[in-house]
C-alpha positions, -999 to 999 in steps of 0.1 A, spaced: -510 -626 -756 -478 -643 -743 -459 -662 -769 -446 -697 -761 -411 -686 -768 -414 -658 -743 -431 -681 -717 -403 -706 -721 -379 -680 -707 -399 -676 -675 -400 -698 -643 -432 -718 -641 -446 -734 -610 -473 -761 -616 -502 -767 -593 -499 -804 -598 -489 -833 -619 -517 -830 -644 -509 -793 -650 -472 -801 -653 -481 -828 -679 -501 -803 -700 -473 -777 -697 -447 -802 -709 -468 -811 -739 -465 -775 -751 -428 -773 -743 -429 -756 -709 -410 -774 -681 -421 -763 -647 -392 -758 -623 -414 -770 -594 -446 -789 -589 -466 -782 -558 -464 -811 -533 -499 -804 -522 -521 -799 -553 -542 -770 -539 -540 -732 -538 -526 -736 -503 -499 -759 -517 -489 -733 -542 -487 -707 -514 -464 -730 -494 -442 -733 -525 -442 -695 -531 -432 -689 -495 -399 -707 -502 -390 -683 -530 -376 -648 -529 -403 -630 -549 -399 -594 -536 -385 -583 -570 -407 -607 -590 -439 -603 -609 -462 -633 -611 -486 -641 -639 -514 -663 -626 -536 -678 -652 -565 -695 -634 -601 -706 -634 -628 -679 -632 -640 -698 -601 -606 -700 -584 -606 -691 -547 -585 -659 -539 -560 -678 -517 -530 -672 -540 -539 -636 -548 -546 -628 -511 -512 -642 -501 -493 -622 -528 -511 -590 -519 -503 -595 -482 -466 -600 -491 -465 -571 -515 -456 -592 -545 -467 -579 -579 -493 -600 -596 -511 -601 -629 -541 -624 -624 -558 -637 -655 -591 -656 -653 -582 -680 -681 -612 -703 -683 -646 -710 -670 -649 -745 -655 -678 -766 -668 -692 -796 -650 -686 -830 -666 -717 -851 -663 -710 -888 -672 -735 -902 -697 
């Protein structure tokens, strides 16, 4: 429900290089890519930001660990978490 034009006006933090590449392909340029491509890496990046007045939108896998949400809750940072997709195993033929 978020238009690309509206999203382009927001700050986007990418989990890793592959996510950043996908975002760039739809016209979204992340301001930062996590150095460690894990939920813990995202938390380390978030710790460097002043988010007390922020509101994070977190599209994620339905199987995502709660590391990011737990951190934001502990810090009192507003969050809209959105399970965006259900991962499927890829079994090579």
